[in-house]
DOLUM-464431 format. One line per 5 residues: number of its first residue (from 1); their letters; for each residue z, y, x of C-alpha. Coordinates in steps of 0.2 Angstrom, whole numbers, plus 5000, padded with zeros to 4 digits. Each point is the difference from the previous one (the first is absolute). Layout:
DOLUM-464431
NUM	a	Z,Y,X; ... $
***
This chain:
DOLUM-464431
1	mttpp	5000,5000,5000; 4996,5017,5006; 5005,5018,4996; 4987,5012,4992; 4989,5007,5013 $
6	htage	5005,5018,5007; 4988,5014,5000; 4997,5012,5015; 4991,5015,4993; 4982,5003,4997 $
11	gaell	4999,4985,4988; 5004,4987,5013; 5008,4984,4993; 5010,4992,5014; 5001,4981,5002 $
16	pvata	5015,4993,4991; 5017,4996,5008; 5009,4983,4997; 5017,5000,4991; 5015,4995,5010 $
21	artra	5001,4983,4992; 4981,4996,5003; 5003,5005,5018; 5014,4988,5003; 4990,4986,4991 $
26	alrtl	4985,5004,5012; 5012,5000,5015; 5007,4983,4995; 4982,4993,4998; 4996,5006,5018 $
31	vrpdr	5015,4992,5008; 4999,4984,4990; 4988,4991,5012; 5012,5003,5015; 5016,4995,4991 $
36	glalt	5004,4988,5014; 4998,5013,5014; 5011,5012,4990; 5014,4988,4998; 5000,4995,5018 $
41	gigvl	5000,5018,5006; 5015,5004,4988; 5009,4985,5006; 4999,5004,5018; 5005,5018,4997 $
46	vaatv	5016,4993,4990; 5004,4989,5015; 4998,5015,5012; 5011,5011,4989; 5014,4987,4999 $
51	vgllv	5000,4998,5019; 5001,5019,5002; 5015,5001,4989; 5010,4991,5013; 5000,5015,5011 $
56	qpllg	5013,5010,4990; 5013,4986,5000; 4998,4997,5019; 5003,5018,5003; 5015,5000,4989 $
61	rivdi	5006,4984,5010; 4998,5010,5016; 5010,5015,4992; 5014,4987,4996; 5001,4993,5017 $
66	vadgr	5001,5017,5008; 5013,5006,4987; 5011,4984,5003; 4999,5003,5019; 4993,4983,5003 $
71	pagdl	4992,4995,5017; 4983,5007,5004; 4993,4982,5001; 5002,4998,4982; 4986,5013,4998 $
76	tlpvv	4987,4988,5008; 4997,4989,4984; 4997,5015,4988; 4988,5009,5013; 4990,4984,5003 $
81	lliav	4999,4997,4981; 4994,5018,4998; 4986,4997,5012; 4995,4984,4992; 5000,5009,4983 $
86	aavqg	4989,5014,5006; 4988,4987,5007; 4999,4989,4985; 4999,5015,4988; 4986,5008,5010 $
91	vtttl	4989,4984,5000; 5002,4996,4982; 4998,5019,4994; 4984,5000,5010; 4994,4984,4992 $
96	gltrv	5005,5005,4983; 4992,5018,5001; 4984,4992,5007; 4998,4989,4985; 5004,5014,4988 $
101	arlge	4987,5011,5009; 4987,4986,4999; 5004,4998,4981; 4998,5019,4998; 4983,5001,5010 $
106	tvlar	4993,4985,4990; 5005,5007,4983; 4993,5017,5006; 4983,4992,5005; 4999,4991,4983 $
111	lreqf	5003,5017,4991; 4987,5009,5010; 4987,4986,4997; 5004,5000,4982; 4999,5019,4999 $
116	veral	4984,5002,5009; 4992,4985,4989; 5006,5008,4984; 4995,5018,5005; 4983,4994,5004 $
121	nlpad	4998,4993,4982; 5006,5016,4991; 4988,5007,4987; 4990,5014,5008; 5003,5012,4985 $
126	rlera	5019,4997,5002; 4999,5005,5018; 4990,5015,4996; 5013,5006,4987; 5014,4998,5013 $
131	gsgdl	4991,5008,5014; 4999,4993,5018; 5015,5009,5005; 5012,4989,4990; 4993,4984,5006 $
136	tarvt	5000,5007,5018; 5018,5005,4999; 5005,4982,4994; 4989,4992,5014; 5008,5011,5014 $
141	gdvar	5017,5007,4995; 5006,4987,4988; 4995,4985,5011; 5008,5009,5015; 5016,5002,4990 $
146	vteav	5001,4982,4995; 4995,4995,5018; 5014,5010,5008; 5012,4993,4988; 4995,4982,5003 $
151	rsalp	5000,5002,5019; 5017,5010,5001; 5009,5001,4984; 4999,4982,4994; 5007,4991,5016 $
156	emars	5014,5014,5001; 5004,4999,4982; 5002,4981,5000; 5011,5001,5015; 5011,5014,4993 $
161	vlaig	5003,4992,4983; 5005,4984,5008; 5012,5009,5012; 5008,5010,4986; 5003,4984,4989 $
166	ltlga	5007,4989,5014; 5011,5014,5008; 5008,5004,4983; 5004,4981,4999; 5007,5000,5017 $
171	lalld	5011,5015,4995; 5007,4990,4986; 5004,4985,5012; 5010,5012,5011; 5010,5007,4985 $
176	vrfll	4993,5003,4982; 5009,5017,5001; 4988,5005,5014; 4986,4996,4988; 5007,5011,4986 $
181	aalla	5002,5014,5012; 4982,4999,5006; 4994,4999,4982; 5006,5018,4997; 4984,5006,5008 $
186	vpvql	4989,4990,4989; 5001,5012,4984; 4995,5015,5011; 4986,4989,5008; 4994,4994,4983 $
191	ltarw	5000,5017,4992; 4990,5007,5015; 4987,4986,4998; 4999,5003,4982; 4998,5018,5002 $
196	yvrra	4987,4998,5013; 4990,4986,4992; 4999,5010,4983; 4992,5015,5009; 4990,4991,5013 $
201	vtlya	4989,4989,4989; 4993,5014,4990; 4999,5011,5016; 4991,4988,5011; 4988,4995,4986 $
206	dqrva	4996,5019,4997; 4998,5002,5018; 4987,4986,5001; 4990,5008,4986; 5001,5017,5008 $
211	ngaqq	4994,4993,5016; 4985,4991,4991; 4996,5016,4991; 5000,5010,5017; 4989,4987,5008 $
216	qqlle	4988,5000,4985; 4998,5019,5001; 4997,4999,5019; 4987,4987,4998; 4991,5010,4986 $
221	tigga	5001,5016,5010; 4993,4992,5017; 4988,4989,4991; 4992,5014,4990; 5002,5013,5014 $
226	vtvrg	4982,5005,4998; 5001,5003,4982; 5016,5009,5001; 4993,5012,5012; 4984,5002,4990 $
231	hrlee	5009,5005,4985; 5013,5011,5009; 5014,4989,4994; 5010,5000,5017; 5014,5010,4994 $
236	rhter	5002,4990,4984; 5000,4983,5009; 5012,5007,5013; 5012,5005,4987; 4999,4983,4991 $
241	gadrs	5003,4992,5017; 5015,5011,5003; 5007,4998,4983; 5000,4981,5002; 5006,5001,5018 $
246	rkavd	5015,5011,4994; 5004,4987,4987; 5000,4986,5013; 5011,5010,5012; 5012,5005,4986 $
251	ltmrs	5002,4982,4995; 5002,4995,5019; 5014,5013,5002; 5009,4994,4984; 5000,4982,5008 $
256	vnlvl	5007,5007,5016; 5014,5008,4991; 5003,4984,4990; 5002,4990,5016; 5012,5013,5008 $
261	gfygr	5011,4999,4984; 4999,4981,5001; 5007,5000,5018; 5014,5012,4996; 5007,4989,4986 $
266	lhiae	4999,4985,5011; 5011,5008,5013; 5013,5004,4987; 5000,4981,4995; 5002,4995,5018 $
271	yigla	5015,5011,5003; 5009,4994,4984; 4998,4982,5004; 5005,5001,5018; 5015,5010,4996 $
276	avlia	5005,4988,4987; 4998,4985,5011; 5011,5008,5014; 5014,5005,4988; 5000,4982,4993 $
281	gfwlv	5001,4993,5018; 5014,5012,5004; 5010,4994,4985; 4996,4982,5003; 5005,5000,5018 $
286	rdgav	5016,5010,4996; 5005,4986,4987; 4996,4986,5013; 4986,4993,4988; 4987,5001,5014 $
291	sigta	4999,5003,5018; 4993,5015,5009; 4985,4990,5005; 4997,4995,4982; 5001,5018,4995 $
296	taaal	4988,5005,5014; 4988,4986,4995; 5000,5007,4982; 4997,5018,5006; 4986,4994,5011 $
301	yfhsl	4992,4990,4986; 5000,5015,4989; 4993,5011,5014; 4987,4987,5003; 4994,5002,4982 $
306	fgpvn	4995,5018,5003; 4984,4995,5008; 4994,4987,4987; 5006,5010,4985; 4992,5016,5006 $
311	aalvl	4984,4990,5005; 5000,4992,4982; 5002,5016,4991; 4989,5010,5011; 4987,4987,4999 $
316	lddaq	5000,5004,4981; 4990,5015,5006; 4986,4989,5008; 5002,4987,4986; 4997,5013,4986 $
321	saaag	4986,5008,5009; 4992,4982,5003; 5004,4995,4982; 4990,5015,4994; 4986,4996,5011 $
326	larlv	5000,4982,4995; 5000,5004,4982; 4984,5011,5003; 4992,4985,5009; 5005,4988,4986 $
331	gvtdl	4993,5012,4987; 4983,4999,5008; 5001,4981,5002; 5005,4998,4982; 4986,5012,4994 $
336	aeqpe	4987,4990,5009; 5005,4983,4994; 4988,4993,4988; 4999,4983,4992; 4990,4987,5010 $
341	pepgk	4985,4993,4991; 5001,4982,4994; 4991,4988,5011; 4982,5000,4995; 5002,5015,4990 $
346	peaag	4998,5015,5012; 4993,5011,4986; 5010,5015,4994; 5009,5000,4983; 4988,5004,4986 $
351	rpeag	4986,4988,5004; 4992,4991,4986; 5008,4983,4995; 4994,4984,5008; 4985,4994,4992 $
356	epepa	4995,5018,4995; 4994,5008,5016; 4990,5016,4998; 4983,4995,5007; 4996,5009,5017 $
361	gkpep	4987,5013,4997; 5002,5000,4981; 4998,5018,4993; 5014,5007,4989; 4998,4998,4981 $
366	gkpep	4988,5013,4994; 4995,5005,5017; 4982,4998,5005; 4995,4989,5015; 4997,5011,5015 $
371	agkpe	4981,5000,5004; 4996,4990,5015; 5016,4989,4999; 4998,4981,5001; 5002,4990,4985 $
376	pgkpe	5017,4992,4998; 5002,4984,5010; 4985,5005,5010; 5005,5011,5014; 4987,5008,5011 $
381	pagka	4997,4988,5015; 5008,5005,5016; 4989,5011,5010; 4988,5003,4986; 4994,5018,4999 $
386	tpgka	5003,5010,4984; 4986,5011,4994; 4999,5016,5010; 5012,4993,5013; 4995,4991,5016 $
391	apasv	5011,4986,5006; 5006,5001,5018; 4987,4991,5010; 5010,4996,5016; 5017,4997,4994 $
396	prqrv	5003,4982,4993; 5013,4998,4986; 5017,4994,5006; 5003,4991,4983; 4992,4996,4984 $
401	aspea	5009,5008,4985; 5010,4988,4990; 5004,5002,4981; 5018,5003,5006; 4994,5016,5008 $
406	avsvh	4997,5008,4982; 5012,5014,4995; 5004,5006,4983; 5009,5016,4996; 5005,5002,4982 $
411	avsha	5007,5016,4992; 5009,5006,5015; 5009,5016,5000; 5011,5008,5013; 5011,5015,5002 $
416	ygpgr	5010,5007,5015; 5013,5006,4989; 5003,5006,4982; 4986,5011,4994; 4990,4996,5016 $
421	pvlhe	4987,4988,4994; 4986,4995,5013; 4991,4986,4991; 4997,4997,4982; 4997,4982,4993 $
426	vsltl	4987,4997,5014; 4990,4983,4998; 4989,4994,5014; 4993,4983,5005; 4993,4995,5017 $
431	apgeh	4989,4985,5000; 5001,4988,5015; 4991,5007,5015; 4997,5017,4991; 5002,5017,5009 $
436	valvg	5007,5014,4989; 5001,5018,5005; 5013,5011,4992; 4994,5018,5000; 5008,5016,4992 $
441	asgag	5007,5017,5004; 5016,5001,5010; 5015,4995,4989; 4990,4989,4988; 5011,4985,5004 $
446	kstla	4988,4991,5012; 5013,4996,5014; 5013,4995,4987; 4988,4988,4991; 4996,4993,5017 $
451	rivag	5018,4997,5005; 5003,4992,4983; 4985,4988,5003; 5006,4996,5017; 5017,4995,4994 $
456	vqqpt	5009,5014,5010; 5005,5009,4985; 5005,4994,4983; 4993,5008,4984; 5011,5009,4988 $
461	agtvt	4991,4990,4986; 4986,4988,4999; 4996,4984,5010; 4990,4995,5015; 4994,4982,5002 $
466	gptag	4991,4991,5015; 5004,4999,5018; 5008,5017,5000; 5014,4995,4988; 5009,4990,5014 $
471	avtap	4994,5011,5014; 5017,5002,5009; 5005,4982,5001; 4985,4989,4994; 4988,4995,5014 $
476	agpgg	4982,4996,4995; 4997,4987,5014; 5008,4993,5015; 5010,5015,5007; 4990,5013,4992 $
481	psvvl	5004,5013,4987; 4992,5001,4983; 4997,5018,5001; 4999,5013,5014; 5002,5019,4998 $
486	vtqev	4992,5012,5013; 5004,5018,4998; 4995,5016,5010; 5017,5000,5008; 4999,4987,5013 $
491	hvftg	5014,4996,5012; 4996,4993,5018; 5015,4990,5005; 5006,5001,5017; 4995,4984,5010 $
496	tladd	4984,4992,5006; 4984,5002,4990; 5001,4981,4998; 5017,5000,4993; 4996,5014,4988 $
501	lrlar	4985,4990,4994; 5011,4984,4998; 5011,5009,4988; 4987,4995,4987; 4999,4982,5006 $
506	pdatd	5013,4994,5013; 4990,4984,5005; 4984,5009,5004; 4992,4996,5016; 4992,5013,5012 $
511	ddlra	4983,4994,4994; 5005,5003,4982; 5006,5018,5005; 4984,5004,5008; 4990,4993,4985 $
516	alatv	5010,5012,4988; 4997,5015,5012; 4982,4996,5001; 4999,4999,4981; 5006,5018,4998 $
521	daldw	4989,5006,5015; 5016,5002,5011; 4997,4988,5013; 4991,5011,5011; 5013,5013,5002 $
526	aatlp	5014,4987,5001; 4991,4992,5014; 5000,5016,5010; 5019,5002,4999; 5009,4999,5017 $
531	dglat	5007,4982,4996; 4989,4995,4985; 5010,4991,4987; 5016,5002,5011; 4999,5019,5000 $
536	vvgeg	5016,5007,4994; 4996,5012,4985; 5011,5010,4988; 5014,5012,5005; 5001,5001,5019 $
541	ghrld	4984,4990,5002; 4982,5003,4999; 4997,5012,4986; 4987,4995,4987; 4991,5014,4990 $
546	aaraq	4999,4999,4981; 4984,4991,4999; 5005,4986,5012; 5017,4999,4992; 4991,4997,4983 $
551	qlala	4989,4987,5008; 5015,4991,5007; 5007,5000,4982; 4984,4993,4993; 5000,4987,5014 $
556	rlvla	5017,4995,4994; 4993,4998,4982; 4986,4988,5007; 5013,4990,5009; 5011,4999,4984 $
561	dpala	4985,4995,4990; 5007,5004,4983; 4992,4996,4983; 5001,5018,4995; 4999,5016,5011 $
566	vldea	5005,5017,4994; 4995,5015,5010; 5008,5017,4996; 4990,5013,5009; 5000,4989,5015 $
571	taeag	4986,5009,5009; 5006,5018,4996; 5008,5003,5017; 4984,4998,5010; 4993,5016,4995 $
576	sagar	4982,5004,4996; 4994,4994,5017; 5007,4983,5000; 5000,4997,4981; 4984,4991,4999 $
581	alers	5004,4988,5015; 5017,4997,4992; 4993,4996,4983; 4988,4987,5008; 5016,4992,5008 $
586	agaal	5009,5000,4983; 4984,4993,4991; 5000,4986,5013; 5019,4996,4998; 4997,4999,4981 $
591	tgrta	4986,4989,5001; 5003,4984,4990; 5016,5005,4991; 5004,5010,4984; 5004,5018,5004 $
596	lvvah	5006,5016,4992; 4996,5015,5010; 5007,5018,4997; 4985,5010,5005; 5002,5017,5009 $
601	rltqa	4981,5001,5003; 4988,4995,4987; 4990,4990,5012; 5013,4987,4998; 4996,5001,4981 $
606	vaadr	4982,4997,5003; 5003,4984,5010; 5012,4993,4987; 4995,4988,4986; 5008,5011,4987 $
611	vvvle	5007,5017,4999; 5016,5004,4990; 5003,5018,4996; 5018,5006,4997; 5004,5016,4992 $
616	agrvv	5018,5006,4997; 5006,4982,5001; 4987,4992,4988; 4984,4990,5003; 4986,5011,4994 $
621	esgph	4985,4992,5007; 4996,4983,5007; 4983,4993,5007; 4988,4999,5014; 4997,5016,5011 $
626	emlrd	4982,5002,4994; 5005,4999,4981; 5014,5012,5002; 4990,5012,5011; 4986,5002,4987 $
631	adgpy	5012,5002,4986; 5007,5017,4995; 5018,4995,5003; 5015,5004,5012; 4993,4989,5014 $
636	aalwr	4983,5009,4999; 5010,5017,5002; 5009,4993,5014; 4984,4994,5008; 4991,5016,4998 $
641	awsgs	5016,5010,5007; 5001,4988,5015; 4982,4998,5005; 4996,5018,4996; 5001,5005,5019 $
646	raaph	4994,4983,5006; 4985,4990,5001; 5005,4987,4987; 4999,4983,5008; 4988,4987,4992 $
651	p	5009,4985,4992 $
***
């Protein structure tokens, strides 16, 4: 269970934060696989603490020997035992803390892996509503807080709690009145802890939110610096950044004052408890109930509690901060959790019942069959040219489209928030092997529809059937995804070129990599790199320009060999000079597979089997390029506007 998401201004809806109960349940789940390691570590620490408790009685024994005026030789045994206790305690403490630390690192690694896995599966529109700053703050600041707590606070907390409990038991063994005297400090300590926790939970949660909002503002200002300067918005953005920074600083100073007040109250508790134990020892020694050495041991026992008690209470600071960070991490993992599809049923909810599949390529009721489209059940043979479209002559198809490659979108609507609809009951069918181009003005909903078809984003309403329905988890073949989305924002991962390519197919041989590069016309420049496929690319390595980075992404698509490929303006970054070459690379990569292409240049529409025109989130036209071009409709207007200053390419 998670708390409602926070907002951080400008309409941002931050990712949710898990409740305390849900956070504890998640922590138990993380620790459960290593229960044996946890029990062993705690057992060894208990043994180390018990051995350490022998120090105070031995020191008391030495005091009694001196007070009684006994020979110096009587001190030999207590001193030797003190040395032995120190050695045994040191070894067992090291062993116990090592095992606890190993437990913490294992759990931390599991948490990180789970967080990254779930964060990568978050719906794109949810991330957009939250803003990148919130997720960045969780990945950096919150993970760092939890890491620090696991590596330092967890072992020390375990050791301190054991020392407190066993030391109080030892005081009771000396004389229960020593224990009662020591407990006078407990009310002050409990009130201090309660006072601190009640304020710290909310304060640290607000501080994390403020830090996330501050990072979001910083990222927006730096990322959009050109636009900010172009519109003379420097002062406004600077003031926004200053406001969020002031809020973060104010919350930080409040946390500092809270910690100072916490320490001051702890010192008062220490003075009360020590004074009570010393007074009790004085009375007991005067009445002959205990020896001076026993009273000394009791005082030393209580004094030895200063460290563990203060550590345990002070670690509440780290614990509360880490708990706030952990709750934010669990909130993300819970948000990303989705029911796993049943075996053999990778399709999304809403698919027609078994035995009533919607035929691939079947038009919607009342909607005419698009001109030039193959008859149902008779897809266009792979490699066959459609009227007005020349099939690539030099690039063989990588696969023959199967019926499973068909995609059907039925009455899909989507909105990025209340009152912000982007798509309105869009229906679209892609026949096996068909290439469909999406065109329309900016904001028409092309990218949203492409991401829904790719399975990256879930629609607000409607259904999607076909390979895309199980895109995240359902492979189409041995090791291959059923659908691949390539956008204009391509990331070149740091590592060798071969490693970057093998992200799409880890078992690919070097010959497979070269073949994929050759398919997208990238082998020539790849061969000229300093170390060929072994050349380090990405950050800190050989930098690839936008066109080559896109060719790398298209080569990954070829290696992945999906049944369905979705290109969202994947050739936009090449600019006018390299656009034609990159379009040829994209065409070669799409050969033999079903494809949906968001076209930023209408030459891509010319090359497609069918053109679908979106306008204000609705399909307004659908058909081959020639038919739509010659009709007096939205596509004809787009074509005239686009080709007005160009020599129109021949289909």
